[in-house]
C-alpha positions in Angstrom: 0.0 0.0 0.0 1.2 3.5 -0.9 0.2 6.2 1.5 0.6 9.8 0.5 0.4 12.1 3.6 0.1 15.9 3.2 1.4 18.2 5.9 -0.6 21.0 7.5 -2.7 22.7 4.9 -2.5 26.5 5.5 -5.6 28.4 4.5 -6.5 29.4 0.9 -2.9 29.3 -0.2 -2.6 25.7 1.0 -5.8 24.7 -0.6 -4.6 26.2 -3.9 -1.5 24.2 -3.6 -3.5 21.0 -3.2 -5.7 21.8 -6.2 -2.7 22.6 -8.4 -0.1 20.0 -7.3 -2.0 17.0 -6.0 -3.4 15.8 -9.3 0.1 15.6 -10.7 1.4 13.8 -7.6 -1.4 11.3 -7.9 -0.4 10.5 -11.4 3.3 10.4 -10.5 3.3 8.5 -7.2 0.1 6.4 -7.7 -0.9 6.4 -4.0 -3.7 4.1 -2.7 -4.8 6.8 -0.3 -4.2 10.5 0.3 -4.4 11.6 3.9 -3.9 15.3 4.9 -3.7 17.3 8.1 -6.5 19.9 7.8 -6.5 21.7 11.1 -5.4 25.0 9.5 -7.2 24.6 6.2 -9.7 27.4 6.6 -8.2 30.9 7.4 -5.2 29.2 8.9 -7.3 28.2 12.0 -9.6 25.1 11.9 -11.5 23.7 9.0 -15.0 24.7 7.9 -17.3 22.7 5.6 -16.5 24.6 2.4 -12.8 24.0 3.0 -13.4 20.4 3.7 -15.5 19.8 0.6 -13.1 21.8 -1.6 -10.1 19.6 -0.5 -12.1 16.5 -1.0 -12.8 17.6 -4.6 -9.1 18.3 -4.8 -8.2 14.7 -4.1 -7.8 14.3 -0.3 -9.4 11.1 0.9 -9.1 11.5 4.7 -8.2 14.2 7.2 -6.4 14.3 10.5 -6.6 17.4 12.8 -4.8 19.0 15.8 -4.9 21.7 18.5 -7.2 23.9 16.3 -9.7 21.1 15.5 -12.7 23.0 17.0 -11.8 26.5 15.9 -14.6 26.5 13.3 -18.1 25.5 14.3 -18.7 23.6 11.1 -16.4 20.8 12.2 -19.0 19.7 14.8 -21.4 19.0 11.9 -18.7 17.2 10.0 -18.1 14.9 12.9 -21.9 14.4 13.5 -22.3 13.4 9.9 -19.5 10.9 9.9 -17.3 12.7 7.3 -13.8 11.6 6.5 -12.0 13.2 9.5 -10.5 12.2 12.8 -9.3 14.4 15.7 -6.7 13.8 18.4 -7.7 10.7 20.3 -6.0 11.7 23.5 -7.5 15.1 23.9 -8.6 15.6 27.5 -11.7 17.6 26.6 -15.0 15.9 26.0 -15.3 16.4 22.3 -17.3 15.0 19.4 -15.7 12.9 16.7 -13.4 9.9 16.8 -9.6 9.7 17.3 -9.2 6.9 14.8 -10.8 5.2 11.8 -10.4 2.1 9.8 -11.2 2.5 6.1 -10.6 0.9 2.8 -8.0 2.4 0.5 -8.3 2.5 -3.3 -6.6 -0.9 -3.6 -9.3 -2.5 -1.4 -7.0 -3.0 1.6 -8.0 -1.7 5.1 -5.9 1.0 6.8 -6.2 2.4 10.3 -5.7 6.1 10.7 -4.9 7.4 14.2 -4.6 11.0 15.3 -2.7 12.0 18.5 -1.6 15.3 20.0 1.5 16.0 22.1 1.7 17.5 25.6 5.2 19.1 25.7 4.9 22.9 25.2 1.2 22.3 24.5 -1.7 21.3 26.7 -0.3 19.2 29.5 -3.8 18.3 30.6 -4.3 16.1 27.5 -4.1 12.3 28.0 -0.8 10.5 27.5 -0.2 10.1 23.7 2.1 7.1 24.4 -0.6 5.1 26.2 -3.4 6.2 23.9 -1.3 5.5 20.8 -0.3 2.0 21.9 -3.8 1.1 22.9 -5.3 2.3 19.7 -2.6 0.8 17.5 -3.1 -2.6 19.1 -6.9 -2.2 18.7 -6.6 -1.3 15.0 -4.2 -4.2 14.4 -6.9 -6.6 15.3 -8.6 -5.4 12.1 -5.7 -4.5 9.8 -1.9 -4.6 10.1 -1.6 -1.2 8.3 -1.7 1.5 10.9 -0.9 5.2 10.1 -0.3 7.7 12.9 -0.3 11.5 12.7 1.3 12.9 15.8 0.5 16.6 16.1 3.2 17.8 18.5 5.6 20.6 19.2 8.7 18.9 20.7 10.9 16.9 18.4 12.0 14.8 21.3 8.4 13.8 22.1 7.8 12.9 18.4 10.9 10.8 18.1 10.2 9.1 21.4 6.7 8.1 20.2 8.1 6.8 16.9 10.5 4.6 18.9 7.7 3.5 21.3 5.4 2.5 18.4 8.1 1.0 16.3 6.9 -2.4 15.0 3.3 -1.6 16.0 2.5 1.2 13.7 3.3 1.2 9.9 4.1 4.9 10.1 4.4 7.7 12.7 4.5 11.1 11.0 4.7 14.4 12.9 2.8 17.6 12.2 2.2 21.0 13.8 5.6 22.8 13.4 5.0 23.5 9.7 8.7 23.1 8.8 9.6 19.9 6.9 12.4 17.8 8.6 15.0 15.8 6.6 15.0 12.8 9.0 12.6 10.4 7.1 13.6 6.8 7.8 12.3 3.3 8.5 12.9 2.4 12.2 14.4 -1.0 13.1 11.0 -2.6 13.8 9.5 -1.5 10.5 7.8 1.8 11.3 8.3 4.7 8.8 9.1 7.8 10.7 9.5 11.6 10.0 9.5 14.3 12.7 7.5 16.8 10.7 5.8 16.5 7.3 6.0 20.3 6.8 3.3 22.7 5.6 1.3 23.0 2.5 1.0 26.7 2.0 3.0 29.9 1.3 6.7 29.5 0.7 7.7 33.1 1.7 6.0 33.2 5.1 6.4 32.3 8.8 4.8 28.9 9.1 2.4 29.8 6.3 1.3 33.1 7.9 2.1 36.7 6.8 5.7 37.4 7.8 5.2 41.0 8.8 2.5 40.1 11.4 4.7 37.3 12.7 7.8 39.5 13.0 5.8 42.2 14.8 4.9 39.9 17.6 8.6 39.4 18.4 9.5 43.1 18.1 6.6 44.7 19.9 4.0 42.6 21.8 2.0 45.7 22.6 1.4 46.6 18.9 1.3 43.2 17.3 -0.4 42.9 13.9 -3.2 40.4 13.4 -2.3 37.1 11.8 -3.4 36.4 8.3 -2.5 33.6 5.9 0.3 34.5 3.5 -0.2 34.4 -0.3 2.1 34.1 -3.2 4.2 31.1 -4.3 3.2 27.9 -2.5 4.5 24.4 -1.7 3.0 21.0 -1.0 5.0 19.1 1.6 4.5 15.6 3.0 5.7 12.0 2.7 5.0 8.9 0.6 5.1 5.7 2.6 5.3 2.2 1.1 3.8 -0.4 3.4 3.6 -4.2 3.1 -0.1 -5.0 3.3 0.3 -8.4 4.9 2.8 -7.5 7.7 2.0 -3.7 8.1 5.8 -3.0 8.0 7.1 0.0 6.0 9.3 -0.8 3.1 10.3 2.8 2.5 9.5 6.4 3.1 10.1 9.3 0.7 10.0 13.0 1.6 7.8 15.0 -0.7 8.0 18.7 -1.5 6.6 20.3 -4.7 6.4 24.0 -5.6 3.9 26.1 -7.6 2.1 29.4 -7.9 
């Protein structure tokens, strides 16, 4: 099974990148499923229904989320209607939606998709991602050996530690949230594909996909900080392609993906 994962989609610019670049990637890489992190897809904060439907038309099969999951009220309806979206399974808050799903990919094989959120430099009240991740991975493996994990976390150490902890249990552990693609893609000893951060899908000349002037102002003068807005201009689509043995669930390889357009 070939899994194409797209890093955090940043607002309109990120959605443009998906529409422009994903069709060519589908033809080139021939993935069996396309999964994307959509927690910043609408205005850079959350995902509304129109953004969800637009990205589905653009070729995304399933979405994972993160700390901005509930920033748009539309997402509650998306969860109630059972749309193709999961939110962090270990969130401490009593929230709608599921933290994992088992679906069929284009090739007919089942894949489990798990979404987790980190605690270091984030919400320390959330449940332990290590315990939740292992419990869910073991649960999913009773249905299918192919298990994909999006770990939405800030600290690289927490991400690497989870990758090692789930090595041999998950097919892939891919990090999101920091919006800068890392060059550490590899298959761990137990057969788990790992990458600390898939990077962002959005504006190239920006600060994490947001307007650079507004971001810089917050470091220079906290009293006169400019409001954040999604940056425009040239865009990129970042992520990873993971090749997984369907019978064992072990990764055979992982390739870092970055394409430019606009």
